[in-house]
C-alpha positions in Angstrom: 0.4 0.0 0.3 1.4 3.9 -1.0 2.9 5.6 1.9 0.2 8.3 1.6 -2.2 5.9 3.1 -0.7 5.7 6.3 -0.9 9.1 8.9 2.4 10.7 9.8 1.5 11.7 13.0 3.3 10.4 16.1 1.5 7.7 18.0 0.9 9.2 22.0 3.8 7.7 23.8 2.0 5.8 26.3 -1.5 3.4 25.5 -4.8 6.0 25.9 -8.0 5.3 25.1 -8.9 6.2 21.2 -12.0 8.2 20.2 -12.6 7.2 16.4 -14.8 9.6 14.1 -15.8 8.2 10.7 -17.5 9.5 7.6 -21.0 7.5 7.4 -21.2 7.8 3.6 -24.4 9.9 3.7 -23.0 12.9 4.6 -22.9 12.6 8.1 -20.6 11.5 10.5 -20.0 8.6 13.6 -18.3 9.0 16.7 -17.1 5.6 18.2 -16.3 6.0 22.0 -14.0 3.5 23.9 -16.3 0.9 25.9 -19.4 1.7 23.7 -21.0 -0.4 21.4 -22.9 2.1 19.5 -22.0 5.3 17.7 -23.0 8.5 18.0 -24.1 10.1 14.7 -23.4 14.1 14.1 -24.5 15.9 11.0 -20.9 17.8 10.2 -17.2 16.7 11.1 -17.0 19.8 13.2 -20.0 18.6 15.1 -18.4 15.4 15.4 -14.9 16.9 16.8 -16.7 18.9 19.2 -18.9 16.2 21.0 -15.7 13.9 20.9 -13.9 16.6 22.2 -16.0 17.3 25.1 -16.8 13.4 25.6 -12.4 13.0 25.8 -12.3 15.6 28.3 -14.4 13.8 30.7 -12.3 10.8 30.7 -9.1 12.6 30.8 -6.6 11.6 28.1 -7.9 10.3 24.9 -6.5 10.2 21.3 -8.9 11.5 18.7 -9.0 10.1 15.4 -10.6 11.0 12.3 -11.0 8.9 9.3 -12.3 9.8 5.6 -14.2 7.5 3.4 -11.6 5.2 2.2 -10.9 4.7 6.0 -7.6 6.5 5.8 -6.6 8.6 9.2 -6.9 12.2 8.1 -6.4 13.8 11.4 -4.7 12.5 14.6 -4.6 14.5 18.0 -4.3 13.7 21.6 -6.6 15.5 23.6 -8.3 16.3 27.2 -5.9 16.8 30.6 -3.1 13.9 31.8 -3.7 13.4 35.0 -0.6 14.5 37.7 0.2 12.2 40.0 2.5 14.4 41.4 0.2 17.3 42.2 -1.3 18.2 45.2 -3.7 20.7 46.6 -2.5 23.3 48.9 
């Protein structure tokens, strides 16, 4: 397979849950959340990104991966905040 089909974005350094966004073939976008069998349908890519980002923020650190109609990775980013084990409230 040509190299253009593979994402050049670096993978996160440690394993984080993945939130996937895929084109549904009918003009909408589907969001797949970790631990859920059903996908959430959104009318636009922007709506799907916002929904996924808000859900990811609740879970902490997540990888957000967007696939096009041919299942190629078109965007990959790590969203959310990684809990800091060494921080203490004063």
